[in-house]
C-alpha positions as CSV (number, residue, x, y, z in Angstrom):
1,X,154.9,-44.1,-25.1
2,X,152.3,-45.9,-27.1
3,X,152.9,-46.7,-30.8
4,X,149.9,-47.4,-33.0
5,X,151.2,-48.4,-36.4
6,X,149.2,-48.0,-39.5
7,X,146.0,-46.7,-38.0
8,X,144.4,-46.4,-41.4
9,X,144.3,-50.2,-41.7
10,X,142.5,-50.6,-38.4
11,X,138.8,-51.0,-37.7
12,X,136.8,-47.9,-38.8
13,X,135.8,-47.1,-35.2
14,X,139.2,-47.2,-33.7
15,X,140.1,-43.5,-34.0
16,X,136.9,-42.5,-32.1
17,X,137.3,-45.3,-29.6
18,X,140.9,-44.2,-29.0
19,X,139.7,-40.6,-28.3
20,X,137.1,-41.9,-25.8
21,X,139.8,-43.9,-23.9
22,X,142.2,-41.0,-23.8
23,X,139.6,-38.5,-22.7
24,X,138.2,-40.7,-20.0
25,X,141.5,-42.1,-18.9
26,X,140.0,-45.6,-18.6
27,X,138.4,-48.5,-20.5
28,X,136.4,-51.6,-19.6
29,X,137.4,-55.2,-20.2
30,X,134.0,-56.8,-20.8
31,X,135.0,-60.2,-19.3
32,X,136.2,-58.6,-16.1
33,X,133.1,-56.3,-15.9
34,X,130.9,-59.4,-16.0
35,X,133.0,-61.1,-13.3
36,X,133.1,-58.1,-11.0
37,X,130.2,-59.3,-9.0
38,X,132.1,-62.4,-8.0
39,X,135.4,-60.7,-7.5
40,X,135.6,-56.9,-7.5
41,X,139.3,-56.8,-8.2
42,X,141.5,-58.8,-10.6
43,X,145.2,-58.8,-11.3
44,X,146.3,-58.8,-14.9
45,X,149.7,-59.4,-16.4
46,X,151.7,-56.4,-17.6
47,X,154.5,-56.0,-20.1
48,X,157.0,-55.9,-17.2
49,X,158.5,-59.4,-16.7
50,X,156.5,-61.0,-13.9
51,X,154.6,-57.8,-13.3
52,X,150.9,-57.5,-12.6
53,X,148.4,-54.6,-12.2
54,X,145.1,-54.4,-10.3
55,X,141.9,-53.9,-12.3
56,X,138.9,-52.9,-10.2
57,X,135.4,-53.4,-11.4
58,X,136.6,-54.4,-14.8
59,X,138.0,-51.0,-15.7
60,X,141.6,-50.2,-16.5
61,X,142.5,-46.7,-15.4
62,X,145.4,-44.5,-16.4
63,X,147.8,-43.2,-13.7
64,X,149.6,-41.2,-16.3
65,X,148.7,-40.5,-19.9
66,X,151.1,-41.9,-22.5
67,X,152.7,-40.0,-25.4
68,X,151.0,-41.6,-28.4
69,X,152.6,-41.9,-31.8
70,X,150.3,-43.0,-34.6
71,X,151.4,-43.9,-38.1
72,X,149.3,-43.9,-41.2
73,X,149.9,-44.6,-44.9
74,X,147.2,-42.1,-45.8
75,X,144.9,-44.8,-47.2
76,X,141.8,-43.3,-45.5
77,X,140.6,-40.1,-44.0
78,X,140.2,-39.8,-40.2
79,X,137.4,-37.9,-38.4
80,X,138.0,-34.2,-38.0
81,X,137.4,-34.4,-34.2
82,X,140.3,-36.9,-34.1
83,X,142.6,-34.9,-36.4
84,X,142.1,-31.7,-34.3
85,X,143.7,-33.5,-31.4
86,X,146.8,-34.6,-33.4
87,X,150.0,-32.9,-34.3
88,X,150.7,-34.0,-37.8
89,X,154.0,-34.7,-39.4
90,X,153.9,-35.6,-43.1
91,X,157.1,-37.4,-44.1
92,X,158.0,-37.4,-47.8
93,X,159.9,-40.3,-49.3
94,X,163.6,-39.6,-49.2
95,X,165.5,-38.1,-52.2
96,X,168.3,-40.2,-53.7
97,X,171.0,-38.3,-51.9
98,X,169.1,-38.7,-48.5
99,X,168.6,-42.4,-49.2
100,X,172.3,-42.8,-50.1
101,X,173.3,-41.1,-46.8
102,X,170.9,-43.4,-44.8
103,X,172.3,-46.5,-46.4
104,X,175.9,-45.3,-45.8
105,X,175.1,-44.6,-42.2
106,X,173.3,-47.9,-41.6
107,X,176.0,-50.0,-43.1
108,X,178.8,-47.8,-42.1
109,X,179.6,-47.7,-45.8
110,X,182.2,-45.0,-46.4
111,X,183.4,-46.2,-49.8
112,X,179.9,-46.4,-51.5
113,X,179.7,-50.2,-51.9
114,X,176.0,-50.2,-51.0
115,X,174.8,-47.5,-53.4
116,X,173.6,-50.3,-55.7
117,X,170.7,-50.8,-53.3
118,X,169.2,-47.5,-54.2
Protein backbone atom coordinates (compact mmCIF):
# COMPACT_ATOMS: atom_id res chain seq x y z
CA UNK A 1 0.00 0.00 0.00
CA UNK A 2 1.16 3.51 -0.76
CA UNK A 3 -0.21 6.48 1.21
CA UNK A 4 -0.01 9.94 -0.36
CA UNK A 5 -1.21 12.37 2.28
CA UNK A 6 -2.66 15.78 1.38
CA UNK A 7 -2.14 15.59 -2.37
CA UNK A 8 -3.78 19.00 -2.74
CA UNK A 9 -0.73 20.58 -1.05
CA UNK A 10 1.72 18.98 -3.49
CA UNK A 11 3.23 20.30 -6.69
CA UNK A 12 0.55 21.08 -9.28
CA UNK A 13 1.95 18.43 -11.68
CA UNK A 14 2.03 15.56 -9.17
CA UNK A 15 -1.41 14.04 -9.99
CA UNK A 16 -0.53 13.76 -13.70
CA UNK A 17 2.99 12.53 -12.90
CA UNK A 18 1.51 9.91 -10.60
CA UNK A 19 -0.84 8.74 -13.38
CA UNK A 20 2.12 8.40 -15.72
CA UNK A 21 4.08 6.29 -13.23
CA UNK A 22 1.13 4.02 -12.46
CA UNK A 23 0.23 3.53 -16.14
CA UNK A 24 3.81 2.76 -17.19
CA UNK A 25 4.77 0.81 -14.10
CA UNK A 26 8.14 2.54 -13.93
CA UNK A 27 9.92 5.83 -13.41
CA UNK A 28 13.41 7.15 -14.04
CA UNK A 29 15.90 8.40 -11.47
CA UNK A 30 17.78 11.09 -13.42
CA UNK A 31 21.10 10.61 -11.57
CA UNK A 32 21.08 6.89 -12.31
CA UNK A 33 20.01 7.42 -15.92
CA UNK A 34 23.07 9.65 -16.41
CA UNK A 35 25.33 7.07 -14.76
CA UNK A 36 23.95 4.07 -16.69
CA UNK A 37 26.74 4.29 -19.28
CA UNK A 38 29.33 3.69 -16.58
CA UNK A 39 27.33 1.10 -14.72
CA UNK A 40 24.15 -0.33 -16.23
CA UNK A 41 22.88 -1.61 -12.91
CA UNK A 42 22.79 -0.02 -9.47
CA UNK A 43 21.54 -1.24 -6.11
CA UNK A 44 19.46 1.14 -4.04
CA UNK A 45 18.32 0.88 -0.44
CA UNK A 46 14.74 -0.11 0.29
CA UNK A 47 12.53 0.42 3.32
CA UNK A 48 13.30 -3.13 4.48
CA UNK A 49 16.09 -3.13 7.09
CA UNK A 50 19.30 -3.85 5.20
CA UNK A 51 17.38 -4.46 1.98
CA UNK A 52 18.38 -3.36 -1.50
CA UNK A 53 16.80 -3.56 -4.94
CA UNK A 54 18.36 -3.51 -8.40
CA UNK A 55 17.79 -0.53 -10.70
CA UNK A 56 18.68 -1.19 -14.32
CA UNK A 57 19.41 1.66 -16.73
CA UNK A 58 18.22 4.19 -14.16
CA UNK A 59 14.58 3.00 -14.17
CA UNK A 60 12.62 1.66 -11.21
CA UNK A 61 10.07 -0.91 -12.39
CA UNK A 62 7.03 -2.26 -10.54
CA UNK A 63 6.77 -5.98 -9.98
CA UNK A 64 3.31 -5.49 -8.48
CA UNK A 65 1.19 -2.36 -8.44
CA UNK A 66 0.45 -0.96 -5.00
CA UNK A 67 -2.95 -0.13 -3.59
CA UNK A 68 -2.77 3.68 -3.40
CA UNK A 69 -4.62 5.74 -0.79
CA UNK A 70 -4.61 9.49 -1.36
CA UNK A 71 -5.91 12.09 1.06
CA UNK A 72 -6.92 15.63 0.20
CA UNK A 73 -8.33 18.53 2.18
CA UNK A 74 -10.26 19.70 -0.87
CA UNK A 75 -8.16 22.86 -1.21
CA UNK A 76 -7.78 22.46 -4.97
CA UNK A 77 -9.37 20.66 -7.90
CA UNK A 78 -7.64 17.73 -9.59
CA UNK A 79 -7.63 16.99 -13.33
CA UNK A 80 -10.66 15.07 -14.59
CA UNK A 81 -8.43 12.36 -16.09
CA UNK A 82 -6.98 11.77 -12.62
CA UNK A 83 -10.37 11.72 -10.86
CA UNK A 84 -11.79 9.20 -13.36
CA UNK A 85 -9.26 6.69 -12.09
CA UNK A 86 -10.10 7.22 -8.42
CA UNK A 87 -12.74 5.81 -6.14
CA UNK A 88 -13.74 8.76 -3.98
CA UNK A 89 -14.81 8.64 -0.38
CA UNK A 90 -15.88 11.95 1.11
CA UNK A 91 -15.68 11.88 4.89
CA UNK A 92 -17.72 14.45 6.78
CA UNK A 93 -16.59 15.77 10.16
CA UNK A 94 -18.02 13.61 12.94
CA UNK A 95 -21.17 14.63 14.78
CA UNK A 96 -20.92 15.23 18.51
CA UNK A 97 -22.23 11.76 19.39
CA UNK A 98 -19.74 10.13 16.99
CA UNK A 99 -16.86 12.17 18.40
CA UNK A 100 -17.91 11.24 21.94
CA UNK A 101 -17.86 7.54 20.99
CA UNK A 102 -14.41 7.91 19.34
CA UNK A 103 -12.94 9.60 22.40
CA UNK A 104 -14.47 7.03 24.72
CA UNK A 105 -13.07 4.18 22.61
CA UNK A 106 -9.63 5.77 22.29
CA UNK A 107 -9.24 6.48 25.99
CA UNK A 108 -11.29 3.45 27.09
CA UNK A 109 -13.40 6.02 28.87
CA UNK A 110 -16.55 4.31 30.05
CA UNK A 111 -17.60 6.90 32.61
CA UNK A 112 -17.43 10.01 30.36
CA UNK A 113 -14.44 11.78 31.95
CA UNK A 114 -13.06 12.85 28.56
CA UNK A 115 -16.23 14.38 27.17
CA UNK A 116 -14.86 17.82 28.09
CA UNK A 117 -12.45 17.40 25.12
CA UNK A 118 -15.31 17.74 22.63
